[in-house]
C-alpha positions in Angstrom: 99.9 59.0 94.6 100.4 62.4 93.1 99.4 65.6 94.9 96.5 66.3 92.6 94.8 63.0 93.1 95.6 63.2 96.9 94.0 66.7 97.1 90.9 65.5 95.2 90.5 62.5 97.5 90.3 64.8 100.6 88.3 67.6 98.9 91.1 70.2 99.3 93.2 72.2 97.0 96.7 71.3 95.9 97.8 74.6 97.5 96.4 73.3 100.8 98.3 70.1 100.5 101.6 71.9 99.6 101.1 74.2 102.6 100.6 71.2 104.9 103.8 69.7 103.5 105.6 73.0 104.1 104.6 73.2 107.8 105.3 69.5 108.4 101.7 68.2 108.8 102.4 65.8 105.8 105.6 64.1 105.1 105.6 62.6 101.6 108.3 60.8 99.6 110.1 62.8 97.0 111.1 61.5 93.6 113.3 63.9 91.6 111.4 67.2 92.0 107.9 65.7 92.6 106.2 64.7 95.8 104.6 61.2 96.1 101.9 60.9 98.8 102.5 57.7 100.7 100.4 55.7 103.1 101.5 57.8 106.1 100.2 60.9 104.3 96.9 59.2 103.8 96.7 58.2 107.4 97.8 61.6 108.6 95.5 63.5 106.3 92.5 61.4 107.5 93.5 62.3 111.1 94.0 66.0 110.2 90.5 66.1 108.5 88.9 64.6 111.7 90.7 67.0 114.0 89.6 70.0 111.8 86.0 68.8 112.2 86.6 69.1 115.9 87.7 72.7 115.4 91.3 72.2 116.4 93.6 74.8 115.0 96.5 73.8 112.7 98.9 74.6 115.5 97.0 72.3 117.9 96.8 69.6 115.1 100.5 69.8 114.6 101.1 69.2 118.4 98.7 66.3 118.5 100.1 64.8 115.3 103.6 65.1 116.6 102.7 63.2 119.8 101.0 60.5 117.8 104.0 60.1 115.5 106.3 59.6 118.6 104.0 57.4 120.6 101.6 55.9 118.0 99.0 56.1 120.8 100.2 52.7 121.8 99.3 52.5 125.5 96.7 53.8 127.9 98.6 56.9 128.9 98.8 58.0 125.2 95.1 57.3 124.7 94.2 59.2 127.9 96.2 62.1 126.6 94.2 62.2 123.4 90.9 61.6 125.3 91.6 64.5 127.6 92.4 66.8 124.6 89.0 66.0 123.2 87.2 66.6 126.5 89.0 70.0 126.9 88.1 70.9 123.3 84.5 70.0 123.9 84.4 72.3 127.0 86.0 75.1 124.9 83.5 74.7 122.2 80.6 74.7 124.7 81.9 77.9 126.1 82.3 79.4 122.6 78.8 78.3 121.8 77.5 80.1 124.9 79.5 83.2 124.0 78.2 83.1 120.4 74.6 82.8 121.7 75.0 85.8 123.9 76.6 87.7 121.1 73.6 86.9 118.8 71.2 88.1 121.4 73.2 91.4 121.8 73.3 91.9 118.1 69.6 91.4 117.8 69.1 94.1 120.5 71.5 96.4 118.7 69.8 95.8 115.4 66.4 96.8 117.0 67.7 99.9 118.7 69.8 101.1 115.7 67.2 100.5 113.0 66.4 103.7 111.2 62.7 102.7 111.2 62.7 102.8 115.0 64.5 106.1 115.3 62.4 109.3 115.3 63.2 111.2 112.0 63.5 115.0 112.4 63.3 116.8 109.1 64.6 120.3 108.9 65.1 122.9 106.1 66.5 126.3 105.7 66.3 128.0 109.1 64.5 131.3 109.0 67.5 132.8 110.7 69.5 132.3 107.4 67.1 134.4 105.3 69.0 137.7 105.8 72.1 136.0 104.5 70.7 134.9 101.2 72.1 137.2 98.5 72.5 137.1 94.7 76.1 136.0 93.9 76.0 138.3 90.8 74.4 141.5 92.0 75.2 141.0 95.7 71.8 142.1 96.8 69.2 140.2 98.9 67.3 137.5 97.1 63.5 137.5 96.8 61.5 134.4 97.9 58.6 133.0 96.0 56.1 130.2 96.6 57.8 129.1 99.8 56.4 126.5 102.2 57.4 126.8 105.8 57.2 124.1 108.5 57.8 125.4 112.1 61.0 127.5 111.6 62.2 125.9 108.4 61.7 126.7 104.7 61.0 123.4 102.9 60.4 124.4 99.3 60.3 127.5 97.1 62.5 129.6 94.9 65.1 132.4 95.2 65.0 135.2 92.6 66.9 138.3 91.6 66.0 141.0 89.1 69.2 140.2 87.2 67.7 136.8 86.3 69.6 134.7 88.9 67.4 131.9 90.2 67.8 129.0 92.7 65.2 126.6 93.9 64.6 125.1 97.4 64.0 121.4 97.3 63.5 119.4 100.5 65.2 122.1 102.5 68.3 122.3 100.2 69.1 125.3 98.0 69.8 124.1 94.4 71.7 126.7 92.4 72.1 126.8 88.7 75.9 126.7 89.1 76.4 123.0 88.7 78.7 120.7 86.8 77.0 119.4 83.6 78.1 115.9 84.6 79.3 114.6 88.0 83.2 114.8 88.2 83.2 111.7 90.3 81.2 108.5 89.9 80.5 108.5 93.7 80.8 110.6 96.8 82.6 110.3 100.2 79.8 108.7 102.3 79.1 106.1 99.6 80.0 102.6 100.7 81.8 101.8 97.4 83.9 105.0 97.6 85.0 104.0 101.1 86.1 100.6 99.8 88.4 102.5 97.3 90.3 104.2 100.1 92.9 102.2 102.1 92.8 101.9 105.9 96.1 103.8 106.1 94.6 106.7 104.2 91.5 106.7 106.3 93.7 106.8 109.4 95.5 109.8 108.0 92.1 111.5 107.3 91.2 110.7 110.9 94.3 112.4 112.2 93.2 115.4 110.1 89.7 115.2 111.6 91.2 115.3 115.1 93.3 118.3 114.2 90.2 120.1 112.8 88.2 119.2 116.0 90.9 120.4 118.4 91.4 123.7 116.5 87.8 124.5 116.1 86.9 123.7 119.7 89.4 126.3 120.8 88.0 128.9 118.4 85.2 131.3 119.3 82.3 130.3 117.1 79.6 132.1 119.0 77.0 133.1 116.4 79.7 132.9 113.7 79.1 131.7 110.2 81.1 128.5 109.5 81.3 127.3 105.9 82.6 124.0 104.4 82.5 123.5 100.6 83.2 120.5 98.3 81.8 118.2 100.9 81.5 115.5 98.2 85.2 114.6 98.3 85.8 115.0 102.0 83.8 116.4 104.8 85.1 116.9 108.4 82.6 119.1 110.3 79.7 116.6 110.7 82.0 114.1 112.6 82.3 116.5 115.6 79.8 119.3 114.9 77.8 118.3 118.0 80.8 119.2 120.1 81.0 122.7 118.6 79.1 125.9 119.5 75.4 125.3 118.9 74.8 129.1 118.3 77.0 129.1 115.1 75.5 129.1 111.6 76.9 126.2 109.5 76.9 126.1 105.7 77.7 123.0 103.6 78.1 123.2 99.9 78.6 120.3 97.5 77.9 119.2 93.9 76.1 115.9 94.6 72.5 116.1 95.7 72.7 112.5 97.0 75.7 113.5 99.2 73.9 116.6 100.6 70.8 114.6 101.4 72.8 112.0 103.3 74.8 114.7 105.1 71.6 116.5 106.0 70.1 113.3 107.4 73.2 112.6 109.5 73.3 116.0 111.0 69.6 116.0 111.7 70.0 112.8 113.7 72.9 114.2 115.6 71.4 117.5 116.5 68.3 118.8 114.6 68.4 122.1 116.5 71.6 123.3 114.8 71.4 126.2 112.3 72.5 124.5 109.1 72.2 125.5 105.4 72.8 123.1 102.6 73.8 124.4 99.1 74.0 122.3 95.9 76.7 124.2 93.9 79.9 123.5 92.0 81.5 126.9 91.1 81.6 128.4 94.6 79.4 131.4 93.5 77.3 130.9 96.6 74.0 132.7 97.2 75.4 134.2 100.4 75.9 137.8 101.6 79.3 139.3 100.8 81.8 139.4 103.7 79.7 137.0 105.8 82.1 134.0 106.3 83.8 134.1 109.7 85.4 130.6 109.6 86.0 128.7 106.4 86.8 124.9 106.9 89.0 123.9 104.0 88.7 120.1 104.4 90.9 119.5 101.4 88.4 121.4 99.3 91.3 123.3 97.8 92.6 119.9 96.4 89.2 118.9 95.2 88.2 122.2 93.6 91.5 122.8 91.9 91.5 119.3 90.6 88.4 120.1 88.6 89.0 123.8 87.9 92.0 125.7 86.5 92.0 128.3 89.3 92.3 128.6 93.1 89.0 128.4 95.0 89.7 131.5 97.1 89.8 133.6 94.0 86.0 133.1 94.0 85.5 132.9 97.8 87.5 135.9 98.9 84.5 138.2 98.4 82.7 136.3 101.2 85.5 137.0 103.7 86.1 140.0 105.9 89.3 141.3 107.6 88.8 139.0 110.6 87.9 135.8 108.7 90.0 132.7 109.3 90.6 129.5 107.4 91.1 126.2 109.1 92.2 123.7 106.6 93.9 120.7 105.2 95.9 120.2 102.0 97.4 117.2 100.4 100.5 117.4 98.2 103.4 115.5 96.7 107.1 116.1 96.6 107.9 118.4 93.7 109.5 115.6 91.5 106.7 113.1 92.1 105.4 111.2 89.0 101.9 111.5 90.4 101.9 115.2 89.6 102.3 114.4 85.9 99.3 112.1 86.0 97.0 114.7 87.3 96.6 116.8 84.1 96.3 113.7 82.0 93.3 112.5 84.1 91.9 115.9 84.9 92.6 118.2 81.9 90.7 121.1 83.6 92.8 121.0 86.8 95.1 123.8 87.9 98.6 123.3 86.6 100.1 123.5 90.1 97.6 121.6 92.1 99.2 119.3 94.7 102.6 120.9 94.3 104.2 121.7 97.7 103.9 125.5 97.5 100.6 125.8 95.7 98.6 126.4 98.8 100.8 129.0 100.4 101.5 130.9 97.2 97.9 131.2 96.2 96.7 132.1 99.7 99.2 134.9 99.7 98.1 136.1 96.2 94.5 136.3 97.5 95.2 138.2 100.7 95.7 135.4 103.2 98.7 134.4 105.3 99.3 131.0 106.9 99.5 131.5 110.7 100.0 127.9 111.7 100.9 124.7 109.8 101.7 121.1 110.6 102.5 118.2 108.4 100.7 115.3 110.1 102.0 112.4 108.0 101.9 110.8 104.6 100.5 107.7 102.8 102.2 105.8 100.0 99.1 103.8 99.1 95.9 105.9 99.5 93.7 103.6 97.3 92.3 103.5 93.8 89.9 106.4 94.6 93.0 108.6 94.1 93.5 107.5 90.5 96.4 109.9 89.9 98.6 108.4 92.6 101.7 106.4 91.7 102.3 103.6 94.2 105.0 104.2 96.9 105.1 107.9 96.4 104.5 110.0 99.5 101.0 111.7 99.6 101.6 114.3 102.3 98.9 115.8 104.5 99.3 119.4 105.8 97.0 121.0 108.3 96.9 124.8 108.5 95.2 128.0 109.7 95.3 131.3 107.8 93.9 134.8 108.2 93.5 137.9 106.1 96.7 140.0 105.8 
């Protein structure tokens, strides 16, 4: 009998039959280059099929089959051996059944306690404590508020106006500026399930090392009543992962260009600690409606990479007017070796990107040109296959991750 007919007889694939032959579960005859399934194969396969129904592993089946081949189960001792195996397997399956039943009960309890519908939702908005920081990014004067609705200490809806014509709206506690991309630069955002599927576990592990570096650095920083800003949260966002461990008196600002991402981010932080002072800005050009020289700590969670991938200039060219002489940057930057082929793919896929984005010296050179000096840096690793989300990456090239701190010179 040929392999195809044999496989069809036992309702398995030909690949399965070939694998069983390879590991010695089946021993067919061989004519020229073809296998011929003999009577022993039929008997063995019937026995294998029965043992699989009993939940024996292939390794266990191999041992039992080997014993049968030697003894043919010809006397009482051999039959007792097989009988005892079945009894032990039954005990094992009963134990597994009990463990599975317990696991199902535990999962049901976990589902009930983790269901969003059973958790108390706490909705926040723009904290009133942020009002004095809301400035026109053009005129650099305080913005006027119109038609605002306030719930407890949060502004929920309204508009922000300036005599120069600048206007922003407040929707569900989020400031929506007019400075937005006409179309979304990415089809998805970082917290999106489909996006996460497009990033490999090795790259996520590297991001996690970066997160731990951010956490350690910021926990040692004095954030008492300081203004902490993180932009481009659509591509990567680090603060929410450990914000509950940081100073609760600080003022946190998150800016991104996806409303869906900001809403999801807002909900996550509200569930972690609704009492935190947090401002959410929908913006894409970094002309933020914030008071000049107000940023104490800027968290560059690879926002330099993201911004300069979509714009032909360095983000701190725009942001530097929000810094003061004691401002610090805590950041991460990804780059390739200077001769990497990936660097040539970037401008082809992102024609508006900065010509030096993801080159090794891009960050340091541009920080220096904008009045910053790197005070600490550490390359924490690299990834050769970050995933299809990084569409410019050439497989096997090293995608390095650098963590750094910088201050005004």
